[in-house]
VOGU-3710 file (C-alpha; in Angstrom, 3 decimals, decimal comma):
1> xxxxxxxxxx> 5,946/-20,648/11,842  7,844/-17,792/10,496  7,332/-13,955/10,431  4,301/-12,725/8,069  5,692/-11,380/4,851  5,458/-7,127/4,918  3,238/-8,116/1,599  0,609/-9,894/3,584  0,574/-7,029/6,472  -0,029/-4,068/4,212
11> xxxxxxxxxx> -2,763/-5,386/1,814  -5,120/-6,346/4,955  -3,347/-3,000/6,330  -4,851/-1,452/3,748  -8,433/-3,730/3,530  -9,032/-3,106/6,609  -8,856/1,019/5,916  -10,813/0,477/2,319  -13,253/-1,403/4,823  -13,540/-4,266/2,370
21> xxxxxxxxxx> -14,609/-7,821/3,641  -11,751/-10,150/1,886  -14,419/-11,753/-0,321  -15,856/-8,393/-1,556  -11,921/-7,810/-2,072  -10,934/-9,947/-3,990  -14,265/-9,511/-6,871  -13,259/-6,075/-7,014  -9,933/-7,345/-7,971  -11,249/-9,468/-10,520
31> xxxxxxxxxx> -11,041/-12,922/-8,947  -13,341/-15,738/-9,177  -15,845/-14,486/-6,291  -15,875/-18,428/-5,385  -12,191/-18,667/-4,657  -12,097/-14,915/-3,968  -12,050/-14,822/0,395  -10,183/-17,416/-0,032  -7,684/-16,541/-2,277  -7,149/-13,037/0,049
41> xxxxxxxxxx> -6,953/-15,110/3,475  -4,424/-16,864/1,942  -2,392/-13,651/0,567  -3,166/-12,500/4,286  -1,752/-15,115/6,474  1,300/-15,815/4,016  0,135/-18,752/3,086  0,587/-17,691/-0,760  2,068/-14,318/-2,105  -0,197/-12,632/-4,976
51> xxxxxxxxxx> 2,024/-12,172/-8,543  2,880/-8,739/-9,862  -0,744/-8,332/-11,884  -2,729/-10,209/-9,090  -1,470/-7,508/-6,627  -1,965/-4,730/-8,777  -5,852/-5,540/-9,126  -5,340/-5,121/-5,594  -4,075/-2,020/-4,627  -6,471/-0,894/-7,886
61> xxxxxxxxxx> -9,328/-1,535/-6,442  -8,332/-0,077/-2,221  -6,980/2,962/-4,348  -3,303/1,926/-2,924  -0,224/1,916/-5,081  1,367/-1,108/-5,712  4,850/-0,229/-3,530  3,335/0,417/-0,740  3,008/-3,491/-0,242  6,444/-4,019/-0,186
71> xxxxxxxxxx> 7,558/-0,815/1,890  8,697/-2,177/5,288  9,058/1,198/7,021  5,707/1,712/8,662  6,192/6,143/8,141  6,851/5,595/4,516  4,190/2,784/3,573  2,097/5,938/4,933  3,891/8,784/2,680  3,684/6,291/-0,242
81> xxxxxxxxxx> -0,301/6,231/0,026  -0,929/9,510/1,128  1,468/11,031/-1,945  -1,029/8,414/-4,258  -3,928/10,533/-3,422  -2,201/14,219/-4,064  -2,854/16,273/-7,283  -0,097/16,946/-9,801  -0,055/20,797/-8,094  -0,353/19,354/-4,611
91> xxxxxxxxxx> 2,977/16,501/-5,051  5,118/19,365/-6,001  4,804/20,999/-2,686  5,249/18,505/-0,949  8,300/17,408/-2,731  9,676/21,192/-2,568  8,909/20,713/0,630  10,973/17,687/1,320  13,740/19,322/-0,574  13,676/22,454/2,110
101> xxxxxxxxxx> 13,657/20,082/4,844  16,461/17,808/3,155  18,608/21,314/2,582  17,739/22,628/6,178  19,285/19,537/7,660  22,556/19,248/6,028  22,958/23,093/6,232  22,415/22,632/9,755  18,995/25,313/9,356  16,133/25,180/10,929
111> x> 12,521/26,389/9,270
//
């Protein structure tokens, strides 16, 4: 069997962090309750890929942005997830700080 898809990997990670069973997640994501657990299991194993609408419902149920599921870099995936929890002011502060870090790296100066 080949490598599991990044969507499958991130889906399982997010579900476990959210503390949801496969069935409970499926139901919260508007999947029919009789097939919810089986479908989420198939998505997590990489047997099937959720379409964008289903992935959007899954993301909302776990309070994770959809781009998180497509990010192969673990640290960037965490940043995407964490960024989505910030309010507008905090996001601006973080983006300004990142700009400062990039500038310092470019010019060779440190803060």
